[in-house]
C-alpha positions as CSV (number, residue, x, y, z in Angstrom):
1,M,5.0,18.0,12.0
2,Q,3.5,18.9,8.7
3,A,3.2,16.2,6.0
4,T,5.0,16.7,2.7
5,Q,3.1,15.5,-0.3
6,T,4.6,13.9,-3.4
7,Q,2.7,14.0,-6.7
8,L,2.6,10.8,-8.7
9,A,2.4,10.4,-12.4
10,K,-1.2,9.6,-13.4
11,P,-1.7,6.5,-15.5
12,R,-2.7,7.0,-19.2
13,T,-6.4,7.5,-19.3
14,G,-7.0,4.8,-22.0
15,N,-5.2,2.2,-19.8
16,A,-7.1,3.1,-16.6
17,V,-10.4,3.1,-18.4
18,A,-9.7,-0.3,-20.0
19,V,-8.8,-1.8,-16.7
20,R,-11.8,-0.3,-14.9
21,E,-14.4,-0.9,-17.5
22,T,-13.6,-4.5,-18.5
23,G,-12.2,-5.7,-15.2
24,Q,-9.5,-7.5,-17.3
25,E,-5.8,-6.9,-17.5
26,A,-4.9,-4.6,-20.3
27,D,-2.4,-5.8,-23.0
28,E,-0.5,-2.6,-22.5
29,Q,2.0,-1.8,-19.9
30,Q,0.7,-1.2,-16.3
31,Q,2.1,1.4,-13.9
32,Y,3.4,0.3,-10.5
33,L,4.9,2.2,-7.5
34,T,8.0,0.3,-6.3
35,F,9.1,0.6,-2.8
36,M,11.6,-1.0,-0.3
37,L,10.9,-3.0,2.9
38,G,14.3,-3.8,4.3
39,D,16.4,-5.1,1.3
40,E,13.3,-6.3,-0.7
41,M,11.5,-4.4,-3.4
42,F,7.7,-4.5,-3.7
43,A,5.2,-2.9,-5.9
44,I,1.5,-1.9,-5.9
45,G,-0.7,-0.8,-8.7
46,I,-0.7,3.0,-9.2
47,L,-4.5,3.1,-9.5
48,S,-4.9,2.4,-5.8
49,I,-2.5,5.1,-4.6
50,R,-3.7,8.5,-3.5
51,E,-0.5,10.2,-2.4
52,I,2.9,9.7,-0.7
53,I,3.7,11.7,2.4
54,E,6.7,12.1,4.6
55,Y,6.5,10.0,7.8
56,G,5.2,12.5,10.3
57,F,3.2,12.5,13.6
58,V,1.3,9.2,13.9
59,T,-0.9,9.0,17.0
60,D,-0.6,5.7,18.8
61,V,-3.9,4.0,19.5
62,P,-3.9,1.6,22.4
63,M,-5.1,-2.1,22.2
64,T,-4.6,-2.5,18.4
65,P,-2.8,-5.2,16.5
66,P,1.0,-4.7,16.4
67,F,1.0,-4.0,12.7
68,I,-1.2,-0.9,13.2
69,R,1.1,2.1,13.9
70,G,-1.8,4.4,14.8
71,V,-3.7,7.1,13.0
72,L,-2.7,10.4,11.4
73,N,-4.7,13.5,10.6
74,L,-4.6,14.1,6.8
75,R,-6.3,17.3,6.0
76,G,-9.0,16.8,8.7
77,A,-9.6,13.1,7.9
78,V,-8.5,10.3,10.4
79,V,-6.4,7.9,8.4
80,P,-5.2,4.5,9.9
81,V,-1.5,3.7,9.4
82,V,-0.3,0.1,8.9
83,D,3.3,-1.0,9.1
84,L,3.8,-3.4,6.1
85,A,6.9,-4.9,7.6
86,A,5.1,-5.8,10.8
87,R,2.1,-7.1,8.8
88,F,4.5,-9.4,7.0
89,G,5.8,-10.7,10.4
90,R,9.2,-8.9,10.1
91,P,10.9,-6.8,12.7
92,V,9.9,-3.2,12.6
93,R,12.8,-1.0,11.5
94,E,13.7,2.5,12.8
95,N,12.4,5.3,10.8
96,S,14.9,7.0,8.5
97,K,14.8,10.2,6.4
98,R,13.4,8.0,3.5
99,T,10.6,6.3,5.5
100,C,7.2,7.4,4.2
101,I,3.6,6.7,4.3
102,V,1.8,5.7,1.1
103,I,-1.9,6.7,1.2
104,V,-3.9,4.0,-0.6
105,D,-7.6,3.3,-1.3
106,I,-8.7,-0.1,0.0
107,E,-11.9,-1.6,-1.4
108,D,-14.4,-3.1,1.1
109,G,-18.0,-4.1,0.8
110,E,-19.3,-0.7,1.1
111,G,-16.8,1.3,-1.1
112,S,-13.3,2.3,-0.4
113,Q,-11.4,3.5,2.7
114,Q,-8.1,5.5,2.8
115,M,-5.3,3.9,4.7
116,G,-1.7,4.7,5.1
117,V,1.1,2.1,4.7
118,V,4.5,2.7,6.1
119,V,7.4,1.7,3.8
120,D,11.1,2.1,4.3
121,A,11.7,4.0,1.0
122,V,9.7,4.7,-2.2
123,S,11.8,3.9,-5.3
124,E,9.9,5.0,-8.5
125,V,6.9,4.5,-10.7
126,L,7.6,1.8,-13.3
127,E,5.7,0.5,-16.2
128,I,5.7,-3.3,-16.4
129,A,4.5,-4.9,-19.7
130,Q,1.9,-7.5,-19.3
131,A,4.3,-10.1,-20.9
132,D,6.7,-9.5,-17.9
133,I,4.1,-10.3,-15.3
134,E,4.0,-13.8,-13.9
135,P,1.6,-15.6,-11.5
136,P,2.7,-15.8,-7.8
137,P,4.9,-18.7,-6.8
138,E,3.3,-21.6,-5.1
139,F,6.0,-21.7,-2.4
140,G,9.2,-20.1,-1.3
141,A,7.9,-16.5,-0.8
142,R,8.9,-14.7,2.4
143,I,5.3,-13.4,2.8
144,R,2.0,-15.2,2.7
145,N,1.2,-16.3,-0.9
146,D,-2.3,-14.8,-0.8
147,F,-0.7,-11.3,-0.3
148,I,1.0,-11.7,-3.7
149,K,-1.0,-10.6,-6.7
150,N,1.7,-11.2,-9.2
151,M,5.5,-11.1,-9.9
152,G,6.9,-8.5,-12.2
153,K,10.2,-8.8,-14.1
154,I,12.2,-5.7,-13.9
155,N,15.7,-5.8,-15.4
156,G,15.9,-9.5,-15.1
157,K,14.8,-9.5,-11.5
158,F,11.4,-10.2,-9.9
159,V,9.6,-7.7,-7.8
160,V,6.5,-8.8,-5.7
161,I,3.3,-7.0,-6.8
162,L,1.1,-6.9,-3.7
163,D,-2.6,-7.4,-3.5
164,L,-3.4,-4.7,-1.0
165,N,-7.0,-5.8,-0.6
166,R,-5.7,-9.1,0.8
167,V,-2.8,-7.6,2.7
168,L,-5.3,-5.3,4.4
169,S,-8.2,-7.8,4.3
170,V,-11.8,-7.2,5.3
171,E,-11.0,-8.2,8.9
172,E,-8.1,-5.7,9.1
173,V,-10.2,-3.0,7.4
174,A,-12.9,-3.6,10.0
175,I,-10.3,-3.3,12.9
176,V,-8.8,-0.2,11.3
177,A,-12.3,1.3,10.7
178,N,-13.0,0.8,14.4
179,V,-9.7,2.4,15.3
180,A,-10.5,5.4,13.1
181,Y,-14.0,5.7,14.6
182,A,-12.7,5.5,18.1
183,A,-9.9,8.1,17.4
184,A,-12.5,10.5,15.7
185,G,-14.7,10.1,18.8
186,A,-11.8,10.9,21.1
187,A,-10.9,13.9,19.0
188,A,-14.4,15.3,19.2
């Protein structure tokens, strides 16, 4: 099955440069991709997203953690695929027509690595003003607190803004890198 690609709106250059050069939050609005896992909405910063593809053929890799769905071939590159629902300790849902894979860049000690994360449905790209971003709660979240970067207010409701570098931590990146390496070796 061939993957279908969705183009994302690119963030304003001035905003992206300000965040990257200073390492501080910009006073302007930030762009986030919102998506659904079950009945809950989550968001990730648009700067870490490469593309969104239709859920296609994912090759199962034996002896990997349950949250790793496998790997996919993305234009000749082996990309590990992680199921966010399983990573959060929730039951894995059946794939639907709206299930897709968000290809993201995860920073590790040596640079970045592409990974795919399975989500139930992509909602939209939203701009959230810095004034509408709150720190994560100390308790009561349905996922680990260290996975939450911030909480964003959208139309009077909160959306969880994920910290993908923690959700897919160095340990998981190492596991996934080994999976990708093993799959590339098997394909050769």
